[in-house]
C-alpha positions in Angstrom: 64.8 -55.8 79.1 61.0 -56.8 79.0 61.0 -57.5 75.0 64.1 -59.9 76.4 61.8 -61.3 78.6 58.4 -61.7 76.8 60.5 -63.4 74.1 62.0 -65.5 76.3 58.6 -66.4 78.0 56.7 -66.7 74.3 59.8 -69.4 73.5 59.0 -71.4 76.8 55.1 -71.7 76.0 56.0 -72.1 72.2 58.0 -75.5 72.9 56.2 -76.8 75.7 58.9 -76.1 78.3 58.2 -76.0 81.8 58.4 -72.7 83.4 57.2 -74.2 87.0 57.0 -71.5 89.5 59.9 -69.5 87.7 60.3 -65.9 88.4 59.3 -63.2 86.4 57.6 -59.9 85.8 53.7 -59.6 85.8 51.6 -56.2 85.5 47.9 -56.2 85.4 45.8 -52.5 84.5 44.3 -52.9 88.0 47.3 -53.6 90.1 50.5 -52.1 87.8 53.8 -54.1 87.5 55.1 -56.7 90.4 57.7 -59.5 90.6 55.5 -62.9 90.7 55.8 -66.6 90.1 55.1 -67.8 86.9 53.6 -72.1 86.2 53.0 -73.0 82.9 49.7 -75.3 83.5 49.3 -76.9 80.2 51.1 -77.8 76.6 49.4 -75.5 74.6 50.5 -73.0 76.5 48.3 -72.0 79.5 49.6 -70.2 82.7 49.0 -68.8 86.3 50.5 -66.2 87.5 51.1 -65.7 91.5 52.2 -62.9 93.9 52.2 -63.0 98.1 48.9 -59.9 98.5 47.4 -60.1 94.5 45.3 -62.0 92.5 46.5 -64.9 91.4 45.2 -65.4 88.0 44.9 -68.3 85.7 45.1 -67.3 81.5 43.4 -70.9 79.5 44.6 -70.8 75.7 41.5 -71.6 74.5 42.9 -71.4 70.6 45.8 -69.2 69.2 45.7 -66.0 70.5 42.4 -66.4 72.6 42.1 -67.2 76.2 39.9 -67.7 78.8 40.9 -65.8 82.1 40.1 -66.6 86.0 41.4 -65.2 89.0 41.7 -66.0 92.6 41.3 -62.9 94.6 42.1 -63.9 98.4 44.3 -66.9 99.7 42.0 -70.2 100.0 39.0 -68.4 97.4 37.5 -69.8 94.2 38.7 -68.4 91.1 36.0 -66.6 89.4 35.9 -66.3 85.8 36.7 -63.0 84.0 34.6 -61.2 81.8 35.1 -61.6 78.0 37.9 -63.4 75.7 41.7 -62.4 76.2 43.3 -61.6 73.3 47.0 -61.8 72.9 48.4 -58.4 72.7 49.9 -58.0 68.9 52.2 -55.1 70.3 53.8 -57.5 73.3 53.1 -61.2 72.5 53.8 -61.9 77.0 50.4 -59.7 77.5 46.7 -60.7 77.1 43.5 -58.3 76.8 40.1 -58.6 77.7 37.4 -58.2 74.8 34.7 -57.2 77.9 37.0 -54.7 80.0 40.5 -53.8 78.5 41.8 -55.2 80.9 45.6 -56.2 81.1 47.4 -58.8 82.2 51.3 -59.4 81.7 53.7 -61.8 82.3 57.6 -61.4 81.4 
């Protein structure tokens, strides 16, 4: 099922469709798997994932397969840039892995 959802997210991103506030399943290596809202931020495929009680992550596509990530750790807080470049996972295109910390962020 994850692969099918990942394929849907990837298809949406590659077509530049709007996924504003769509329900998704998210995963981070720090927080595990949880239900979240997925919001497409631009035509490049940048996106945000958010859920109550969890950090909000913005994945900003810099180049194909490369992204910068920011996180807001408390409601109303400032976005903090996470270290390193995030690279799209070769095993699951819905996941991004930090080059400096191996932190993983996924949205299906």
